[in-house]
C-alpha positions in Angstrom: -0.1 0.0 0.1 2.8 2.4 0.7 4.8 1.5 -1.8 1.7 2.4 -4.2 1.2 5.8 -2.7 4.7 6.9 -3.0 4.9 5.4 -6.4 2.0 7.2 -7.7 3.2 10.7 -5.5 6.8 10.2 -7.2 4.8 9.8 -10.8 2.9 13.0 -9.9 5.7 15.0 -9.1 7.8 13.8 -12.1 4.7 15.3 -14.5 4.6 18.6 -12.6 8.5 18.9 -12.9 8.7 18.3 -16.6 5.7 20.5 -17.0 7.2 23.1 -15.8 9.9 22.8 -18.1 7.7 23.7 -21.2 8.7 26.8 -23.2 6.1 29.1 -23.2 5.7 31.0 -26.8 5.2 34.6 -27.2 3.9 35.9 -30.7 4.8 39.5 -31.4 4.1 42.1 -33.9 2.3 41.7 -37.7 0.8 38.1 -37.9 -0.5 36.9 -41.2 -3.5 35.7 -41.0 -4.9 35.0 -44.3 -2.3 36.6 -47.3 1.4 36.4 -46.9 3.7 39.2 -47.9 5.5 37.6 -50.3 1.8 37.0 -52.3 2.2 41.0 -52.7 3.8 41.4 -56.6 6.1 43.4 -57.6 4.3 46.4 -60.6 1.0 45.3 -59.7 0.1 46.0 -56.0 -0.3 49.7 -54.9 -0.4 51.1 -51.3 -4.1 50.4 -51.0 -4.3 47.0 -52.2 -1.1 46.2 -50.0 -3.2 47.9 -46.8 -6.2 45.3 -47.9 -4.0 42.0 -48.4 -1.4 43.1 -45.1 -3.2 45.6 -43.2 -1.7 48.7 -42.0 2.5 48.4 -41.7 3.8 47.6 -38.3 6.6 50.6 -38.9 7.5 53.6 -41.5 10.6 54.8 -43.0 12.3 57.7 -41.2 14.8 59.8 -43.1 17.1 62.5 -43.0 16.5 65.8 -45.4 18.3 68.6 -45.9 17.5 71.9 -46.2 19.0 75.4 -46.7 17.9 78.5 -45.1 18.5 81.7 -47.3 22.2 81.5 -47.5 22.7 79.7 -44.3 24.2 76.0 -43.3 22.1 73.2 -44.1 19.7 72.0 -41.4 18.7 68.3 -40.8 15.1 67.3 -40.7 13.7 64.1 -39.7 10.9 63.2 -41.9 8.9 59.6 -41.9 8.8 58.5 -45.9 5.6 56.9 -46.4 7.1 54.9 -49.5 8.8 52.3 -47.5 6.9 50.0 -45.1 7.7 47.3 -42.6 6.2 44.4 -41.4 7.8 43.2 -38.4 6.8 40.1 -36.3 9.1 37.9 -33.7 8.6 34.7 -31.6 10.1 33.9 -28.4 10.5 31.3 -26.6 11.0 31.3 -22.2 11.8 28.6 -20.2 11.3 28.3 -16.4 13.3 31.4 -15.0 15.8 31.4 -18.1 16.0 34.9 -20.4 13.5 34.5 -23.2 15.2 33.4 -27.0 14.0 35.1 -30.2 12.8 31.5 -32.2 11.8 33.6 -35.2 12.5 36.9 -36.4 10.6 38.0 -40.2 10.7 41.8 -41.1 9.4 42.0 -44.6 10.0 45.8 -46.0 7.7 47.0 -49.2 9.0 50.1 -50.9 6.8 52.0 -53.4 7.2 54.3 -56.1 6.8 57.5 -55.1 5.0 59.0 -58.8 2.6 55.9 -59.2 2.3 54.2 -55.5 3.2 50.8 -57.2 5.2 48.4 -55.5 9.1 48.1 -56.3 10.2 45.8 -54.5 9.5 43.3 -51.2 12.3 42.2 -49.2 12.1 39.8 -46.2 14.9 39.6 -43.7 15.0 36.8 -40.8 16.9 36.7 -37.7 20.2 35.4 -39.6 20.5 38.5 -41.5 19.8 40.7 -38.3 23.2 42.2 -36.7 24.4 42.7 -33.2 24.4 46.3 -31.9 26.7 46.7 -29.4 25.6 49.1 -26.1 27.7 51.1 -24.5 27.1 49.8 -20.8 28.4 52.6 -18.8 26.1 54.1 -16.7 25.6 58.0 -15.9 26.5 58.2 -11.7 24.3 59.3 -9.5 25.1 62.1 -6.5 24.5 60.6 -2.9 26.7 58.1 -1.0 26.6 54.8 -2.1 25.9 52.3 1.4 26.8 48.7 1.5 23.7 46.2 2.5 25.7 46.4 5.8 25.4 49.5 6.6 21.9 49.3 5.2 20.8 47.0 8.0 22.7 48.2 10.9 22.5 51.9 10.0 19.6 52.7 12.7 21.3 50.7 15.9 22.2 53.7 18.0 20.0 56.5 16.6 17.4 56.1 19.2 14.7 53.4 20.8 12.0 53.2 22.7 13.1 55.6 25.6 11.6 59.2 25.2 14.9 61.9 24.3 15.2 64.8 26.2 15.7 67.2 23.4 12.7 66.8 22.2 11.1 69.8 23.2 10.6 72.2 20.1 10.6 69.7 17.3 7.3 69.6 15.2 4.6 67.1 16.2 5.9 67.6 20.0 3.7 69.7 22.5 5.4 71.9 24.9 5.7 70.7 28.3 4.3 67.3 27.5 6.8 65.3 29.3 5.2 61.4 28.8 
């Protein structure tokens, strides 16, 4: 009797343990429902047909334009370019307490002719096409004194206690002549 219950308990613990290690999959961005971005035809489709097939884009391109103002130096302005659309999607997996891992990433860039709004090119980029960008890991220090965990734990020792202090006269919140 004891062996059967112990074996059943061990089997249920094994099932729970393996269930905790299954990856949780998260889907982000553009999701293909009815049409595939590869169905967009170069030269045939326009902006309106791309919107009807794929929906609104995830992002549009930013371009910098330079303009001269009455003989002065050139000034740069960032402008949205409505002729380059991006449809982005990403699938990430996360197992237990580990960092999420990107399993799949797709970016579809659709460029349009500015004059006729017809599709010039459809480019598909995957996770392998991406590049790792090295961010600067330095941080700006904040002003103030950094204290250790031991100083935090023992910081209030000796700062006061249960007994009333004699110098409490004149402090905010104390009543004059009150000696409780």
